[in-house]
N, C-alpha and C positions, 0 to 999 in steps of 0.2 A: 564572501563566498556566493556569488552569485553565476549561474550558468543557466543557459537557454535550453541544453539538452543533458540530459544525464541517461546512463546506461545501468540497469539493475540486473544481476544475474542471481540466481537461486540455486542452491546445492542442498541436496536433502541427504542428511546422515541419519543415524540410527537414533541418536537422541534428540538432534536439534535441527531446525531449518536454518540454513546459512544465507544469507545475503550479501552481495558486496555491490556498493553502489560505485560507480566510476564517472568522471567527468568524460565530457565528448572530445574526441581528438579527431577531427575530419570524418565524423560519421561513425566513427568505431570507438570502442571502450579506450579510455587514456586512464589517468592518473585516478587511484583508489582514493576515495572521498569519504567513505562511511562504511562501516562493518557491521553486521548484526548477527546475532545467534540467539533465535527463539527457541526456548525449550518446549518441547511438546508436551501436551496433556497436563498444563497447568490449570487449577481451578479458577484463578484470578490473572488473567493475561498481564504480564508486565514485560515491556520488550527496550531494551536499551540500545541505542545506536552509538557506535564509537566512530571516532575518527579514522582509524585503522585496525588492522588485524591483531594487533599487539593489545587492544582494549585497555589502553592506559589513559586515553581521553575520553569522557562522554561528550558527545555532540548533542544527544538528545535522548528522551524516554517517553514512550506511552504507556500508560496503565489504565485498565478498565475500572470505571467507577464500581461496577457491582460485579458477583460472581456470574450472574446469569445475564448475561448483556445482549438481550435481543434487542432492545430500544434504548439502552444505556449509551453511554459515551464512553470516551478515552481521553482524558487529560495528556497534553503533549507539554512537556518540560524541557527546558534547555539541562546544559551539562551542569548549572549551579541549582537547579531545582525550581527555577522561575517558570510561571506559565506562559508559553507561547502560544497555546491556543487548544482546541479540541476537535475531535471528529466522533461521528457516531453514524452506524447503519440504519437506514429508515426501514424498520422490520416489516411494516405494512406494504410498502412499493416494492421491497426485496423480494417478495414472494414470487414475483413474476419476472421483475428486471431490477438487479441489484442498484441500490440507490444509497450514496454516501453523503452527509452533510458536513463540512468542514468549516471551522470557525476560527478565524485570526482577530485578536482584539483591535478593535477600530475599523474594522474591514466588513463589508457585508459577508453575509454566508455565501459559501460556495458549495454546489451541488453536483456531484458525479453520478453517472449513470453508463451502464454499459451502452455501449454505442449500437449493436446489433441484438434486437429483442428476440430473433430466431435463436442465435447461440446461446442466451440466456436461459431460454426455456429449455433448449437440448442439454446444457450443462445440469439443469436441476433433475431431468430426466437421468441422465448419466449417474449422478451421486446416489440414486435410489434404486437402480437395477442391479438385481443380484450378479454377482461373478465380477461386471465390469466396474462395479462402483469403486472396487480397489487400484483400477487402472487409472494412469494419469489422464486427464481430459486432454484430448490430442489436439484441440481445435485452438485457434488464437483468439482472445477476447481483447477488449479495449474499452477503457472509461474515459470519458470525456468531463473535465469539471469546469463548470462555468458560473459566473455571477452575474444575474439578471440579463442572461442570453450572450455575454461577454466571455469567449474562452480565457481560462485562468490556467490549466494544465491539462495534460492528458498521459495516461499511463497505455501504452499499446504492447502487447504480448508479439514478440517478434520470430518467436521459432515455434514450430510445432509440438516438439516434445520436450524439449528444454524450457525452463522459465527463464527466458532472457526478455526483458522490457526494456522500451525506450521510453524516456520521461521527457515530453517537451515542455516548457514552461513559456506561457505567453504572457503572464503578467509580472514583470520585475519584482513588484511590490509585495508579491506573497513570500512569507518566509520560507526558504528552501528547505530547512529542518522539517517544519511542518508538511511539505510537498512529499519528503523522504518518507516520513511516518505514514503518511497516508498510503504512499506506493507500497510499502512493506505490508500494510493491514491490508491492502485490496488482494494481494496474494495469501498472505497468511491467515486471516480471518474470513475470507470468501464464504467458506463452507458452514459458517456459523449463523 
């Protein structure tokens, strides 16, 4: 399952955040390749990624190592429970510009940062201002993930109000399941 471009759409419902990840079809979303329903307000985050909306086959999972995850990591496993990597938010650097670190066994660490520092600061202010804090952040934001300065993948929010993302994978050696898990986390865990 290697695809240079993926599309991720989020739909917010009362109890869950729903994510659908699609293969690319000429620049538009094609076949559904992954499906996630993240339950809100869990004390220890655990997210299961399925191959489709029937939720019959597990593609991958990620689970927080600790209840309070400020600097902790998230273990990512395959459908059989075998480790395929981990990711963690860099709490100190993320105070200004969100930064994530992604590790896949046998490969150098991949670091992802928000592309636009001004949008990063504006997003933080948005989340603490009374009244507007409950309104979805209307600006697009983007994350670039690289290893030693070489691009690995990017997660780009493509729409202003709806959460539609384009995921471009530049390095074919990165595990696509790990990329999908990190892309979901960039949206689902960003405010934490």
